[in-house]
Rosetta silent file (secondary structure, phi, psi, omega in degrees, C-alpha in Angstrom):
SEQUENCE: MNKAIRNFFDGLFLLRIPLLAPVWTILLLGWIACDPMARPGGNPAGGIIAALSHEPVRLWAAMAAFSLIVASIYVMNQIADVESDRINRKLFILPDGHISMRSAWIIAVCCAVLGLAGSLFFDGIMCLLFIGSLALGVLYDLPPANLKDRAIGGMTANFIGHGVLTFLVGWYALRSGFGMPWGFLQRSSGDVSHLVNGLLPSLSAGFANAAVYITTTIPDAAGDRATGKRTFCVAFGEKATSLWSAILCGVALLFALGFPHNAWVMVLQAAVSLLFFIYLTIAFRKDLAFRAFKWPVFLLTALIALFVPLYGALILVIFFGSKLYYRLRFNVEYPTFKAQ
SCORE:     score description
SCORE:     0.000 S_00000001
   1 L     0.000  118.555 -178.251   -7.800  -14.738    2.205 S_00000001
   2 L   -74.570  168.838 -170.558  -11.444  -14.312    3.255 S_00000001
   3 H   -62.910  -41.397 -177.450  -13.688  -11.733    1.629 S_00000001
   4 H   -63.636  -44.815  179.057  -13.670   -9.193    4.475 S_00000001
   5 H   -66.094  -41.146  179.095   -9.863   -9.111    4.672 S_00000001
   6 H   -61.365  -44.362 -179.954   -9.588   -9.011    0.883 S_00000001
   7 H   -64.782  -37.643  179.103  -12.005   -6.068    0.666 S_00000001
   8 H   -62.074  -48.658 -177.794  -10.120   -4.211    3.393 S_00000001
   9 H   -70.602  -32.109  174.227   -6.784   -4.514    1.610 S_00000001
  10 H   -61.652  -43.265  178.347   -8.355   -3.681   -1.758 S_00000001
  11 H   -66.041  -39.319  179.590   -9.673   -0.461   -0.227 S_00000001
  12 H   -64.771  -45.043 -176.654   -6.346    0.289    1.413 S_00000001
  13 H   -81.995   -9.203  168.474   -4.330   -0.207   -1.766 S_00000001
  14 L   -62.591  -24.285  179.238   -6.848    1.773   -3.778 S_00000001
  15 L   -74.564   -0.683 -178.741   -5.162    4.697   -2.011 S_00000001
  16 L    58.158   53.992 -176.880   -1.987    3.850   -3.999 S_00000001
  17 H   -51.148  -45.658  179.545    0.062    3.331   -0.851 S_00000001
  18 H   -60.326  -30.121 -178.384    3.364    2.752   -2.732 S_00000001
  19 H   -83.269   -5.770  172.338    2.912    6.086   -4.550 S_00000001
  20 H   -73.313  -25.653 -177.416    2.533    7.977   -1.285 S_00000001
  21 H   -58.520  -46.881  177.518    6.248    7.365   -0.661 S_00000001
  22 H   -61.419  -31.762  177.068    7.474    9.877   -3.302 S_00000001
  23 H   -66.611  -46.201  177.803    5.098   12.453   -1.805 S_00000001
  24 H   -60.255  -37.864 -178.947    6.501   11.856    1.677 S_00000001
  25 H   -62.265  -44.770  179.186   10.018   12.145    0.288 S_00000001
  26 H   -67.486  -39.165  178.376    9.359   15.600   -1.170 S_00000001
  27 H   -61.623  -45.983  179.187    7.576   16.703    2.009 S_00000001
  28 H   -68.739  -30.666  174.157   10.524   15.604    4.156 S_00000001
  29 H   -60.094  -42.074  176.458   12.917   17.251    1.698 S_00000001
  30 H   -59.870  -39.707  179.019   11.155   20.533    2.449 S_00000001
  31 H   -63.708  -51.210 -174.529   11.651   19.937    6.154 S_00000001
  32 H   -72.919  -22.969  175.314   15.372   19.194    6.011 S_00000001
  33 H   -71.441  -24.350 -176.767   15.984   22.072    3.571 S_00000001
  34 H   -95.447  -30.365 -169.973   14.459   24.405    6.146 S_00000001
  35 L   -89.305  112.963  179.475   15.746   22.926    9.403 S_00000001
  36 L   -66.850  -15.769  179.710   19.314   24.015   10.369 S_00000001
  37 L   -89.725   -8.381 -176.924   19.416   21.154   12.881 S_00000001
  38 L   -71.456  131.014  178.774   18.718   18.469   10.294 S_00000001
  39 L  -155.911  155.778 -179.808   21.669   16.161    9.679 S_00000001
  40 L   -54.880  126.251  178.822   22.149   12.512    8.716 S_00000001
  41 L    78.322   -3.647 -174.437   21.159   10.309   11.625 S_00000001
  42 L  -132.276   13.072  179.739   20.240   13.291   13.769 S_00000001
  43 L   -65.724  137.247  179.110   17.086   14.866   12.370 S_00000001
  44 L   -55.178  -26.305 -178.490   14.528   15.620   15.109 S_00000001
  45 L   -70.575  -26.369 -174.051   11.932   13.682   13.105 S_00000001
  46 L  -120.466   -4.975 -178.207   13.840   10.440   13.371 S_00000001
  47 L   -72.610  145.326 -178.619   16.096   10.780   16.410 S_00000001
  48 L   -71.271  -45.140 -176.898   15.390    8.528   19.381 S_00000001
  49 L   -63.935  -38.570 -176.352   16.146   11.120   22.060 S_00000001
  50 L   -90.308   10.030 -171.660   14.028   13.779   20.351 S_00000001
  51 L   -61.395  -24.908 -178.243   11.190   11.394   19.496 S_00000001
  52 L  -101.306    6.397 -179.387    8.823   13.006   21.992 S_00000001
  53 L   -73.506  165.829 -174.442    9.621   16.614   21.133 S_00000001
  54 H   -67.210  -36.075 -174.421    7.028   18.933   19.658 S_00000001
  55 H   -63.363  -49.535 -179.685    8.682   19.213   16.234 S_00000001
  56 H   -66.034  -32.866  175.849    8.524   15.573   15.125 S_00000001
  57 H   -59.772  -44.098 -179.855    4.930   15.284   16.343 S_00000001
  58 H   -64.771  -40.633 -179.886    4.083   18.273   14.188 S_00000001
  59 H   -66.148  -49.751 -178.956    5.960   16.842   11.203 S_00000001
  60 H   -64.605  -33.840  177.343    4.398   13.389   11.384 S_00000001
  61 H   -65.664  -42.223  177.580    0.956   14.934   11.884 S_00000001
  62 H   -62.792  -41.529 -179.152    1.417   17.083    8.779 S_00000001
  63 H   -65.334  -42.290 -179.368    2.597   14.057    6.826 S_00000001
  64 H   -66.521  -46.601 -178.017   -0.357   11.917    7.927 S_00000001
  65 H   -66.551  -41.564  179.853   -2.984   14.562    7.207 S_00000001
  66 H   -67.635  -30.839  177.064   -1.471   15.503    3.844 S_00000001
  67 H   -60.483  -35.913  178.391   -1.318   11.825    2.901 S_00000001
  68 H   -66.490  -38.699  176.677   -5.106   11.699    3.156 S_00000001
  69 H   -62.230  -47.476 -178.478   -5.392   14.623    0.737 S_00000001
  70 H   -65.859  -40.307  178.332   -3.050   12.922   -1.733 S_00000001
  71 H   -60.381  -40.437  177.016   -4.824    9.563   -1.316 S_00000001
  72 H   -60.813  -42.103  178.658   -8.115   11.236   -2.199 S_00000001
  73 H   -64.498  -40.956  179.205   -6.509   12.651   -5.359 S_00000001
  74 H   -63.076  -40.203  179.700   -5.109    9.229   -6.273 S_00000001
  75 H   -66.754  -43.921  177.615   -8.519    7.593   -5.927 S_00000001
  76 H   -60.787  -37.083  178.558  -10.158   10.270   -8.084 S_00000001
  77 H   -61.999  -41.317  179.146   -7.410    9.745  -10.651 S_00000001
  78 H   -69.309  -35.509  176.548   -8.202    6.039  -10.838 S_00000001
  79 H   -62.174  -45.300 -177.885  -11.909    6.759  -11.170 S_00000001
  80 H   -71.509  -29.882 -173.442  -11.242    9.106  -14.064 S_00000001
  81 L  -102.348   17.015 -171.463   -8.641    6.819  -15.685 S_00000001
  82 H   -58.222  -36.768 -178.622  -10.411    3.505  -15.314 S_00000001
  83 H   -72.361  -45.370  179.678  -10.619    2.869  -19.081 S_00000001
  84 H   -68.795  -32.841  176.488   -7.002    3.741  -19.912 S_00000001
  85 H   -66.194  -33.100  177.720   -5.818    1.766  -16.872 S_00000001
  86 H   -67.309  -38.667  179.294   -7.749   -1.215  -18.218 S_00000001
  87 H   -70.468  -45.635 -177.677   -5.966   -0.865  -21.582 S_00000001
  88 H   -75.782  -14.505 -177.477   -2.514   -0.275  -20.064 S_00000001
  89 L    53.779   43.791  178.437   -3.044   -3.053  -17.476 S_00000001
  90 L   -88.463  -41.971 -174.627   -1.391   -0.851  -14.874 S_00000001
  91 L  -127.208  161.817 -172.612   -3.985   -1.191  -12.122 S_00000001
  92 L  -131.394  -25.429 -169.280   -6.552   -3.802  -11.277 S_00000001
  93 L   -63.945  -50.616  177.075   -8.730   -2.829   -8.318 S_00000001
  94 L   -82.434  -48.371 -177.957  -11.155   -0.515  -10.135 S_00000001
  95 L   -57.623  -32.592 -179.320  -10.763   -1.704  -13.764 S_00000001
  96 L   -94.789    5.750  173.558  -11.468   -5.304  -12.752 S_00000001
  97 L    76.404   20.857  179.094  -14.397   -4.379  -10.508 S_00000001
  98 L   -71.921  -26.938  172.097  -12.915   -5.436   -7.163 S_00000001
  99 L  -130.098  136.539 -177.682  -14.224   -2.163   -5.722 S_00000001
 100 L   -73.844  158.406  177.468  -17.289   -0.414   -7.120 S_00000001
 101 H   -62.553  -36.820  178.464  -17.127    3.137   -8.464 S_00000001
 102 H   -62.458  -45.114  179.045  -19.588    4.218   -5.774 S_00000001
 103 H   -64.531  -37.133  178.770  -17.359    2.838   -3.030 S_00000001
 104 H   -62.567  -41.727  177.880  -14.339    4.493   -4.627 S_00000001
 105 H   -64.178  -39.822  178.456  -16.071    7.866   -4.539 S_00000001
 106 H   -61.620  -43.934  179.212  -16.975    7.362   -0.876 S_00000001
 107 H   -62.980  -42.962 -179.474  -13.341    6.564   -0.065 S_00000001
 108 H   -62.069  -45.342 -178.689  -12.121    9.614   -1.999 S_00000001
 109 H   -66.779  -42.619  179.779  -14.521   11.989   -0.226 S_00000001
 110 H   -61.999  -42.820  178.268  -13.770   10.541    3.214 S_00000001
 111 H   -62.600  -42.332  179.849  -10.023   10.924    2.696 S_00000001
 112 H   -63.479  -45.643 -179.212  -10.453   14.521    1.543 S_00000001
 113 H   -63.817  -45.154  179.959  -12.656   15.461    4.496 S_00000001
 114 H   -66.128  -37.187  177.764  -10.353   13.812    7.036 S_00000001
 115 H   -64.976  -44.046  178.108   -7.286   15.414    5.460 S_00000001
 116 H   -65.861  -37.401  176.092   -8.819   18.885    5.593 S_00000001
 117 H   -62.653  -38.539  178.169   -9.914   18.258    9.180 S_00000001
 118 H   -63.440  -29.865 -179.837   -6.317   17.315    9.978 S_00000001
 119 H   -67.307  -17.932 -179.432   -5.108   20.674    8.637 S_00000001
 120 L   -73.136  -10.560  173.344   -7.055   22.365   11.453 S_00000001
 121 L   -75.855  -11.010 -177.657   -4.387   21.149   13.893 S_00000001
 122 L  -107.961 -144.040 -179.883   -2.064   23.643   12.196 S_00000001
 123 L  -118.635 -174.134 -173.083   -2.581   27.263   11.177 S_00000001
 124 H   -63.325  -37.068 -179.417   -4.293   29.124    8.354 S_00000001
 125 H   -67.564  -43.495  177.931   -1.390   28.929    5.906 S_00000001
 126 H   -62.582  -39.567  177.803   -1.036   25.174    6.297 S_00000001
 127 H   -60.355  -41.289  178.595   -4.782   24.847    5.829 S_00000001
 128 H   -66.673  -35.802  176.067   -4.534   26.833    2.584 S_00000001
 129 H   -62.764  -39.787  177.812   -1.718   24.579    1.352 S_00000001
 130 H   -66.703  -46.718 -179.409   -3.966   21.572    1.927 S_00000001
 131 H   -62.648  -43.230  178.702   -6.957   23.204    0.247 S_00000001
 132 H   -61.520  -40.970  179.303   -4.821   24.302   -2.703 S_00000001
 133 H   -64.934  -43.767  179.487   -3.426   20.804   -3.145 S_00000001
 134 H   -65.965  -42.987  179.758   -6.877   19.218   -3.078 S_00000001
 135 H   -62.404  -41.237  178.202   -8.316   21.814   -5.468 S_00000001
 136 H   -65.270  -37.491  177.275   -5.448   21.262   -7.892 S_00000001
 137 H   -62.453  -39.949  177.236   -6.014   17.504   -7.640 S_00000001
 138 H   -64.327  -44.472  178.214   -9.662   17.948   -8.593 S_00000001
 139 H   -63.560  -33.314 -178.971   -8.670   20.106  -11.576 S_00000001
 140 H   -71.371  -41.756 -170.635   -6.085   17.487  -12.532 S_00000001
 141 H   -91.148  -34.013 -163.686   -8.379   14.464  -12.344 S_00000001
 142 L  -118.198  156.935  174.157  -11.881   15.575  -13.191 S_00000001
 143 L   -70.211  155.458    8.758  -13.809   17.477  -15.875 S_00000001
 144 L   -87.048  -11.745 -174.704  -14.092   20.126  -17.054 S_00000001
 145 L   -73.033  -50.720  179.661  -10.370   20.867  -16.568 S_00000001
 146 L    47.088   50.520 -176.160   -8.980   17.302  -16.888 S_00000001
 147 H   -60.332  -28.645 -179.878   -5.423   18.624  -16.624 S_00000001
 148 H   -63.322  -21.631 -178.850   -4.033   15.073  -16.557 S_00000001
 149 H   -93.963    5.684 -176.593   -5.180   14.642  -20.156 S_00000001
 150 E  -120.216  140.212 -173.421   -3.374   17.763  -21.364 S_00000001
 151 H   -60.070  -58.898 -176.997    0.321   18.035  -22.149 S_00000001
 152 H   -76.659  -36.720  179.757    1.146   21.354  -20.499 S_00000001
 153 H   -61.973  -44.054  179.677   -1.674   21.185  -17.976 S_00000001
 154 H   -65.215  -43.052  179.072   -0.549   17.829  -16.644 S_00000001
 155 H   -64.002  -43.571 -178.695    3.074   18.904  -16.384 S_00000001
 156 H   -65.747  -41.184  179.359    2.161   22.186  -14.671 S_00000001
 157 H   -62.664  -39.195  178.008   -0.153   20.481  -12.189 S_00000001
 158 H   -71.725  -35.997  175.036    2.610   18.061  -11.189 S_00000001
 159 H   -57.753  -48.510 -176.107    5.107   20.917  -10.973 S_00000001
 160 H   -77.959  -50.198 -170.944    2.856   22.810   -8.562 S_00000001
 161 H   -75.027  -62.682 -177.030    1.102   20.016   -6.698 S_00000001
 162 H   -72.204  -24.469 -178.243    3.546   17.155   -6.293 S_00000001
 163 H   -96.749  -78.787 -170.881    6.509   19.517   -6.326 S_00000001
 164 H   -62.780  -54.581 -174.778    6.027   23.040   -4.967 S_00000001
 165 H   -65.802  -40.485  178.891    3.041   22.582   -2.634 S_00000001
 166 H   -64.058  -44.397  175.795    4.235   19.273   -1.203 S_00000001
 167 H   -58.044  -43.852 -177.007    7.690   20.725   -0.535 S_00000001
 168 H   -67.678  -30.237  175.703    6.101   23.770    1.123 S_00000001
 169 H   -61.453  -45.978  177.553    4.012   21.586    3.445 S_00000001
 170 H   -67.083  -42.821  178.726    7.241   20.077    4.801 S_00000001
 171 H   -60.274  -49.175 -174.414    9.035   23.438    4.809 S_00000001
 172 H   -72.913  -24.752 -178.969    6.221   25.250    6.570 S_00000001
 173 H   -59.035  -26.053 -179.342    5.639   22.484    9.130 S_00000001
 174 L   -64.176  -33.503 -175.887    8.830   23.601   10.905 S_00000001
 175 L  -115.871   -1.234 -175.494    7.267   26.954   11.877 S_00000001
 176 L   -64.314  146.294  167.862    3.547   26.272   11.619 S_00000001
 177 L   -62.192  149.517 -176.344    1.268   26.867   14.544 S_00000001
 178 L  -150.846  131.239 -179.661    0.193   23.552   16.045 S_00000001
 179 L   176.815 -167.147 -178.829   -2.447   22.613   18.565 S_00000001
 180 L   -72.311  151.006 -174.998   -5.964   21.322   18.980 S_00000001
 181 H   -56.795  -32.335 -177.294   -8.505   22.214   16.253 S_00000001
 182 H   -71.711   -8.034  173.744  -10.593   24.429   18.530 S_00000001
 183 H   -99.154   12.056 -174.991   -7.633   26.788   18.816 S_00000001
 184 H   -59.629  -41.575 -175.845   -7.362   27.174   15.034 S_00000001
 185 H   -64.081  -33.041 -179.658   -8.775   30.701   14.935 S_00000001
 186 H   -70.603  -23.478 -179.579   -6.174   31.969   17.414 S_00000001
 187 H  -117.608   20.440 -171.166   -3.321   30.762   15.177 S_00000001
 188 L   -69.257  -24.657 -174.203   -5.066   31.179   11.803 S_00000001
 189 L   -68.783  -41.948  178.270   -2.836   33.996   10.484 S_00000001
 190 L    76.622 -175.341 -177.009    0.345   31.896   10.260 S_00000001
 191 L  -113.110   90.712 -175.423    3.876   32.998    9.320 S_00000001
 192 H   -63.493  -40.932 -176.976    3.697   34.416    5.791 S_00000001
 193 H   -62.505  -36.764  178.693    7.372   35.410    5.647 S_00000001
 194 H   -65.881  -40.314  177.274    8.459   31.841    6.396 S_00000001
 195 H   -63.167  -44.561 -179.172    6.283   30.537    3.573 S_00000001
 196 H   -61.355  -38.241  179.349    7.671   33.122    1.154 S_00000001
 197 H   -63.471  -22.559 -179.534   11.236   32.119    2.063 S_00000001
 198 L   -88.608   -8.582 -174.353   10.421   28.593    0.938 S_00000001
 199 H   -63.720  -46.747 -177.848    9.127   29.518   -2.508 S_00000001
 200 H   -64.681  -48.426  176.662   12.497   29.664   -4.283 S_00000001
 201 H   -60.843  -31.945 -177.949   13.817   26.343   -2.894 S_00000001
 202 H   -65.184  -21.927 -179.837   10.484   24.706   -3.692 S_00000001
 203 H   -65.166  -28.599  176.792   11.040   25.353   -7.399 S_00000001
 204 H   -62.868  -46.624  176.937   13.747   22.686   -7.420 S_00000001
 205 H   -63.311  -36.642  179.610   11.213   20.092   -6.287 S_00000001
 206 H   -63.284  -49.921 -179.667    8.751   21.471   -8.816 S_00000001
 207 H   -66.846  -37.059  178.324   11.042   21.146  -11.825 S_00000001
 208 H   -63.039  -42.666  179.706   12.271   17.729  -10.686 S_00000001
 209 H   -70.218  -33.885  175.696    8.720   16.417  -10.422 S_00000001
 210 H   -62.979  -40.491  178.468    7.809   17.898  -13.785 S_00000001
 211 H   -63.036  -45.853  179.616   10.753   16.006  -15.314 S_00000001
 212 H   -64.019  -43.991 -177.108    9.709   12.746  -13.702 S_00000001
 213 H   -60.553  -49.316 -175.912    6.054   13.224  -14.644 S_00000001
 214 H   -66.451  -27.243  176.503    6.567   13.817  -18.350 S_00000001
 215 H   -68.658  -34.551  178.530    8.863   10.778  -18.466 S_00000001
 216 H   -66.992  -17.891  178.794    6.070    8.613  -17.020 S_00000001
 217 L   -77.098  -12.329 -179.499    3.901    9.571  -20.010 S_00000001
 218 L   -67.856  -54.391 -179.609    6.272    7.695  -22.340 S_00000001
 219 L   -69.228  -19.735 -179.033    5.320    4.110  -21.394 S_00000001
 220 L   -92.644    2.002 -170.413    1.643    5.082  -21.088 S_00000001
 221 H   -59.881  -40.614 -176.648    1.452    6.782  -24.489 S_00000001
 222 H   -62.388  -49.070  179.392   -0.277    3.929  -26.341 S_00000001
 223 H   -67.092  -37.520  178.600   -3.133    3.625  -23.865 S_00000001
 224 H   -65.098  -41.293  179.287   -3.437    7.401  -23.497 S_00000001
 225 H   -64.740  -39.454 -178.333   -3.620    7.844  -27.266 S_00000001
 226 H   -67.141  -27.237 -179.602   -6.278    5.126  -27.548 S_00000001
 227 L  -101.450   12.841  173.188   -8.494    6.873  -24.988 S_00000001
 228 L    82.123   13.325  178.481   -8.133   10.330  -26.542 S_00000001
 229 L   -83.456  147.382  177.855   -5.730   11.844  -24.031 S_00000001
 230 E  -116.129   66.155  178.594   -3.163   14.375  -25.174 S_00000001
 231 L   -73.057  177.465 -173.209   -0.456   13.829  -22.583 S_00000001
 232 H   -58.628  -46.840 -178.516    3.050   15.202  -22.999 S_00000001
 233 H   -68.849  -38.047  177.749    4.406   12.201  -24.892 S_00000001
 234 H   -63.151  -39.881 -176.378    1.279   11.891  -27.051 S_00000001
 235 H   -75.369  -39.942 -169.311    1.503   15.592  -27.938 S_00000001
 236 H  -116.153  -10.786  178.497    5.246   15.963  -28.520 S_00000001
 237 L    92.741  164.949 -173.806    6.632   12.472  -29.080 S_00000001
 238 H   -68.582  -44.345 -176.847    9.103   10.297  -27.228 S_00000001
 239 H   -66.360  -43.755  179.428   12.343   12.041  -28.205 S_00000001
 240 H   -65.088  -38.464  178.050   11.074   15.527  -27.380 S_00000001
 241 H   -62.259  -42.638  178.663    9.701   14.277  -24.055 S_00000001
 242 H   -62.305  -43.268 -179.647   13.103   12.781  -23.204 S_00000001
 243 H   -63.387  -45.325 -179.152   14.858   16.024  -24.100 S_00000001
 244 H   -66.558  -32.105  176.869   12.496   18.158  -22.040 S_00000001
 245 H   -62.900  -40.185  178.161   12.877   15.851  -19.056 S_00000001
 246 H   -66.345  -41.140  179.409   16.629   16.491  -19.143 S_00000001
 247 H   -63.251  -47.150 -179.460   16.120   20.262  -19.439 S_00000001
 248 H   -62.198  -39.854  178.605   13.670   20.361  -16.524 S_00000001
 249 H   -65.852  -38.710  176.750   16.002   18.261  -14.400 S_00000001
 250 H   -61.209  -40.649  177.671   18.888   20.606  -15.207 S_00000001
 251 H   -66.005  -39.334  176.842   16.810   23.570  -14.000 S_00000001
 252 H   -59.154  -39.263  178.632   15.951   21.633  -10.824 S_00000001
 253 H   -62.376  -41.938  179.887   19.671   21.178  -10.212 S_00000001
 254 H   -63.749  -44.926 -179.697   20.274   24.922  -10.481 S_00000001
 255 H   -69.994  -25.864  178.170   17.507   25.786   -8.010 S_00000001
 256 H   -63.047  -26.695  178.590   18.758   23.101   -5.599 S_00000001
 257 L   -64.629  -17.062 -179.438   21.859   25.220   -5.088 S_00000001
 258 L   -91.189    5.296  176.681   19.607   27.731   -3.328 S_00000001
 259 L   -62.435  131.907  179.420   18.610   25.424   -0.471 S_00000001
 260 L   -70.761  -26.889 -179.521   19.480   27.179    2.805 S_00000001
 261 L  -141.017  143.623  175.154   20.381   23.865    4.481 S_00000001
 262 L    56.083   38.689 -179.352   21.462   20.434    3.254 S_00000001
 263 H   -60.647  -27.536 -176.101   21.575   21.529   -0.376 S_00000001
 264 H   -59.500  -28.237 -178.692   23.836   18.587   -1.191 S_00000001
 265 H   -62.068  -53.012 -178.039   20.895   16.195   -0.913 S_00000001
 266 H   -75.345  -32.330  177.285   18.943   17.684   -3.799 S_00000001
 267 H   -62.513  -46.301  179.403   22.080   18.633   -5.740 S_00000001
 268 H   -63.187  -46.639 -178.803   23.302   15.037   -5.668 S_00000001
 269 H   -62.888  -45.662 -178.306   19.894   13.623   -6.569 S_00000001
 270 H   -66.559  -36.295  179.211   19.324   16.112   -9.396 S_00000001
 271 H   -66.056  -43.986  177.424   22.836   15.551  -10.795 S_00000001
 272 H   -65.334  -42.600  178.338   22.384   11.778  -10.884 S_00000001
 273 H   -59.698  -40.461 -179.185   18.897   12.178  -12.347 S_00000001
 274 H   -59.983  -38.417  177.364   20.264   14.440  -15.059 S_00000001
 275 H   -62.271  -42.953  177.516   22.635   11.676  -16.161 S_00000001
 276 H   -60.706  -45.058 -176.855   19.693    9.268  -16.455 S_00000001
 277 H   -70.294  -36.635  176.817   17.654   11.749  -18.485 S_00000001
 278 H   -65.096  -43.158  178.736   20.543   12.644  -20.785 S_00000001
 279 H   -63.399  -38.629  176.378   21.205    8.960  -21.441 S_00000001
 280 H   -60.601  -41.263 -179.241   17.499    8.450  -22.148 S_00000001
 281 H   -66.433  -40.690 -176.139   17.611   11.302  -24.674 S_00000001
 282 H   -76.302  -47.024 -175.065   20.705    9.993  -26.457 S_00000001
 283 L  -118.688   69.838 -170.100   19.955    6.258  -26.484 S_00000001
 284 L   -67.046  125.941  167.597   16.183    6.192  -26.324 S_00000001
 285 L  -147.605  149.118 -176.437   14.513    2.956  -25.236 S_00000001
 286 H   -64.784  -32.142  178.098   11.329    2.570  -23.247 S_00000001
 287 H   -66.224  -27.923  176.274   13.065    0.531  -20.561 S_00000001
 288 H   -70.000  -29.565  176.882   15.397    3.497  -20.041 S_00000001
 289 H   -63.337  -41.840  177.222   12.355    5.678  -19.382 S_00000001
 290 H   -61.149  -45.032  179.904   11.425    3.439  -16.449 S_00000001
 291 H   -63.347  -37.471 -176.056   14.933    3.684  -15.057 S_00000001
 292 H   -65.504  -33.389 -179.458   14.968    7.456  -15.516 S_00000001
 293 H  -103.101   -7.718  179.146   11.933    8.051  -13.328 S_00000001
 294 H   -97.327  -50.466 -175.149   12.313    5.192  -10.835 S_00000001
 295 H   -65.766  -42.280  176.708   15.944    5.087   -9.773 S_00000001
 296 H   -61.806  -36.246  176.606   16.400    8.834   -9.075 S_00000001
 297 H   -63.608  -40.796  177.233   13.257    8.777   -6.909 S_00000001
 298 H   -62.087  -42.001 -179.993   14.731    5.825   -5.025 S_00000001
 299 H   -60.372  -47.320 -179.653   18.002    7.714   -4.550 S_00000001
 300 H   -63.276  -40.052  177.878   16.271   10.758   -3.069 S_00000001
 301 H   -61.103  -42.451  179.202   14.213    8.518   -0.778 S_00000001
 302 H   -64.150  -40.012  179.157   17.396    6.805    0.428 S_00000001
 303 H   -65.897  -41.230  178.043   19.071   10.158    1.093 S_00000001
 304 H   -64.326  -37.136  179.287   16.057   11.407    3.058 S_00000001
 305 H   -62.917  -25.335  174.764   16.101    8.172    5.075 S_00000001
 306 H   -62.374  -35.314 -179.931   19.615    9.090    6.229 S_00000001
 307 H   -83.407  -32.330 -176.483   18.083   12.086    7.980 S_00000001
 308 L  -128.249   81.769 -176.222   14.925   10.307    9.147 S_00000001
 309 H   -56.212  -34.427  178.915   15.750    6.644    9.839 S_00000001
 310 H   -61.317  -33.842  177.279   12.185    5.905   10.907 S_00000001
 311 H   -65.707  -40.335  176.988   11.088    6.935    7.432 S_00000001
 312 H   -59.203  -41.819  178.049   13.490    4.437    5.902 S_00000001
 313 H   -64.222  -40.644  178.786   11.933    1.679    7.997 S_00000001
 314 H   -61.945  -41.519 -179.964    8.443    2.803    6.923 S_00000001
 315 H   -63.338  -41.796  179.132    9.443    2.659    3.249 S_00000001
 316 H   -63.518  -41.893  178.361   10.763   -0.886    3.617 S_00000001
 317 H   -62.027  -44.490 -179.100    7.539   -2.033    5.275 S_00000001
 318 H   -67.173  -41.678 -177.689    5.438   -0.445    2.517 S_00000001
 319 H   -62.384  -53.206 -175.939    7.628   -1.790   -0.293 S_00000001
 320 H   -75.524  -31.857  174.764    7.654   -5.405    0.848 S_00000001
 321 H   -65.392  -39.806  178.578    4.083   -5.294    2.156 S_00000001
 322 H   -67.111  -41.579  178.045    2.876   -3.988   -1.204 S_00000001
 323 H   -59.926  -40.731  179.887    4.813   -6.653   -3.084 S_00000001
 324 H   -65.171  -45.113  179.726    3.179   -9.319   -0.934 S_00000001
 325 H   -59.783  -51.433 -175.632   -0.323   -7.888   -1.501 S_00000001
 326 H   -68.121  -30.119  177.672    0.011   -7.599   -5.288 S_00000001
 327 H   -71.499  -44.946 -178.767    1.569  -11.045   -5.590 S_00000001
 328 H   -72.252  -35.335 -173.609   -1.126  -12.761   -3.530 S_00000001
 329 H   -85.223  -41.797 -172.293   -4.016  -10.731   -4.933 S_00000001
 330 H  -125.911   -1.098 -179.245   -3.123  -10.333   -8.613 S_00000001
 331 L    56.958   42.639  176.479   -0.043  -12.489   -9.152 S_00000001
 332 L  -126.138  157.550  177.832    1.979   -9.499  -10.362 S_00000001
 333 L   -97.060  103.978 -178.791    5.303   -8.068   -9.263 S_00000001
 334 L  -157.324  137.732   -5.864    4.642   -4.569   -7.961 S_00000001
 335 L   -71.480  157.117 -179.223    6.252   -2.313   -6.912 S_00000001
 336 L  -150.604  157.442  175.886    9.323   -3.094   -8.946 S_00000001
 337 L   -95.592    2.421  178.515   12.307   -1.358  -10.502 S_00000001
 338 L   -82.775  155.060  173.866   11.928   -3.391  -13.670 S_00000001
 339 L   -64.877  136.688 -178.415   10.358   -2.001  -16.856 S_00000001
 340 L  -117.834    0.000    0.000    6.655   -2.878  -16.973 S_00000001
């Protein structure tokens, strides 16, 4: 692999491409929870006949633009966490100096600017969802807030950002104004009532993501403790973290019952997840923590792919493409469902 190609792929995977998939899954969950026409194999976003209709264009555009916002947050997170990532040996691109910190900042800013520019194809409410997500990401990653280093702050930020706001982007995309950026002012007001109707269902995604997030702090506790972070597991311990993950997942299951359409998707996922979290609480082992936050996410992704087959194909390309990159570049197996 020559240097130019290597640098390109290092920059691309600095965006944490595999971790964009869970974000897309929650965004698409918001869409199918809102869309009465969504059904397995027949969602407008993935149907062949409807492929040129206005709705899937709007959905994919929202997904692409929001991905840039999330990618910017991921890059900032790696910049802020470079020392703990070096200790935990989770990531390699920044800790091992394959991309400079200056270049990483340039990539983060460019992604943020392009993502916000993409929101101008929609209306004012969608733009505010993008701005809110980016602002929360800054508070999560960077001083003085550094919410990622705080037990309750980190959990709350993931509840709101990765859960509620991401779900609402997908939910709101169904009714959002959509057109060229120079018409933004004419559609800037948006549909407030539609957004409000999505708030209660979005809480299911919020609690589910909070459960997954605090579980991810279990395997990272040693490195987080060594670098002075007070994440959920560092603050409350492994057993308490496992218990709270089960409680949060149980609450997510209850709110999933309030989905106006296709509630079974989130109900099934939350019920299966709850079993994983309960088992983790009863028979605690660190390898069970990996299973508790990886397999339920995979299940939800698979269920969403039933509604949007094109998304399933995209996930397979990203999964196997990422495995190839990390094997050739760093001789590691990633992404993987094994405990790391």
